[in-house]
N, C-alpha and C positions, 0 to 999 in steps of 0.2 A: 459534498459533506465527507467523504471519508478522506479528504485529503485536510481534513482538521487535525488530522493525529500529530502531528508535527508541531502543533500549537497546543494541544492537551498535554502530549508529553511532559515539556518541560515544566507546565505547571503541577501536574500529578506529581515529577521528580521533588520540586521545591513542597508539595502539601505533604508528601509521606518520607522522603527520604531527605529532606531539610538540605537539597542543594541547588543552589542558585545558577543561573546562567547570567553572563554579561549582557550590556544593552548590544554590544554589537552582534550576537547571536540572534537577539530579538528583530533586529532590524533585518538580518539575513533572511529569517523567518517570514518577516513580512511582507518581503520583497519578493520572496519565492510566492506566496499564497495570490500576491496580488496578480503574479503571473498566472496563476492556475485559473483566477477569474477570468483572466483575459482569455485564456484556451479554450475554458468550456462553457463560458458565459451563462450562468444561471438564471434563471426566468423567474416568472413570477411562481411556478412550481416550486421554489425553494421551501417555501412553508409549508407544503403538501406533506402527508403522513408518510411518502416513501421517502422524502428527503430527511424525516427527522429518523427514519430507520439510519439511513445513510450517516446521519451524524452520529446515532449510537455505535455504527460501527468503527469510525474514527476513535470515540472515545476508547472502547473495546480495545482496537488497536493499539491505542496508544499505552493503555496498560500492559499491555504483552512488550510493547518496546522497553517500558521504564524496568518490568520483570528482568527482561532479555538482558538489560543494562548492568542490571544489579547484580547478576549472577556470573557477568563475565569475569569478575575479579576471583572466582573461586573455582568454577566450572570450565570447561574446556568448551572450544566451539563445536566439537562434535556431538557431545552430549547435549547442550543447551539444544541444538538443531534437532535430534533425537526424540528429545521429550516433548519438543514444544510443537514437533509436528507431530508426532505418535499418538498423543494423547487427543489432539484434534482430529486425527483420522481415525482412530476407533470409534468416538462418538459420533462422527459425521456419516460412517458405514452401518452405525446400529441406526440411526436415524432413515438411511436411505434402506435400509434392508427392512423396516418396520413399514414404511409409508410409500416408498417409490418415488419416483420424479415426475410430477406435472408439466409436460412439454406440449400441452395444445398447442399452445400460442406462440411456440418458439418460432423463429425464421431461418430458413439455411440451415436446419438442422442435419447433422451428418448421418443420422438414421432414420428406418423407413417410419412416415408420421402416423403416429400412434397418440392413444389419449395419455398413457403411464410408459414410462420407460422402467422396466426392473430390471435391478441391480443382477439377476440371474439369469438374464438373456443377455449374451454378449454380442457385439457389435463392433467389426475390427476397427472400424474407423474411430468410433469412440474410445475403444481400450488404448488404442493408439495416441489420440489427445489426451486422455487421460493420463496416461503415463508420462507422456512431456511435459503435462503439468506438475506432474509430481515432482519429475527432477527438477522444473526452474524453481519450485515454491522450495526444495530442499536447499539449490544454489542461494536463494535470496536468503533463507534464514542464515545461512553459513555465512554469507558477505556481513550481513545485519552484526551478527555476533563479532566478527573480523573488526567490523568498523566501530564496533563501542570499545574496544581494546586499546583505542587510538584517539577517541572522541567521545565527549558528551552526547547525552539524548539531544540537547539543543543544537549542537554544531553539528551533527549528523542530520539533524531535519530536514534543513534546507534541501538538502540532496536527494529526499525523497519525492521532491515535485518534479524532478529530473525525469521519472517514470512518465510524467505527464508528456515531456518533448518526445522522449523514444515512441510512445503510443501512437502520437500525431504522425512522428516519421512513418513507423509501419503501416499506418494507416493510409498515407500517401504511396510506399512502396507496393504495398501489397493490393489496395483495393482503389487507387488513383485519386485519394481524397488529397486535394490538393491544400495546404493550410493557408488560410486567408490572412490578411494584415493583422487582424487583433490576435491571432494565434502565434504568428511570427513575434508581435511585441510580447506578447506573453513569454515567449522563450526565452526574450532579451530580459526581462523581470527575473526569471527563475535562474539563469545564468549569473546575472549580476549579484544575486542574492547568495549563491554558492561562493562566488568570488570573495565577494566581500565578508563571509565569515572565514574563509582561508587567510583573507590578508590581515584581517583583524583578530585573529587568534590570538587570546591571551588578554586581550585590551577589554579594560571596563567601558 
């Protein structure tokens, strides 16, 4: 459900900023989303509460993308990256400091098993992983801002699905989970969706 963001973003862009996308962009978004469905293959639990939470995550992420794109004409990539990540970091740090993080049901955790992980207890493995995650998030935000200098929210949308392809490939390389036929078919749809947007740029 998180991958509904590329669908929500052009709709929000139309609703609040009165910007429309050509049919070719929607075709690319649709092809990419079909590819994601083939890779992830959601089951009956798609209507469960946690799926609705994922849907809300996709909507909120889409709002962030629209705001990000609207700022690209007036602010630099560095400013957008700093504030978009900095504010979220401060809020997240405050929540974590107050509540801790429940880890009782985590599998293969990087720290000694315990019921609560407190932010003031430092585990080297966790700190290294968090630092790497922070750098990757920063780069992702910067490249997103860079993309919106050259493409609209809708045009960039199908390429967000490429993350599913990379995730599956990393799963294969790191943990030996070989993609099945449905996953490969999904990769094809995602790739075709991206190529479609590029080759039909500017066409109605």
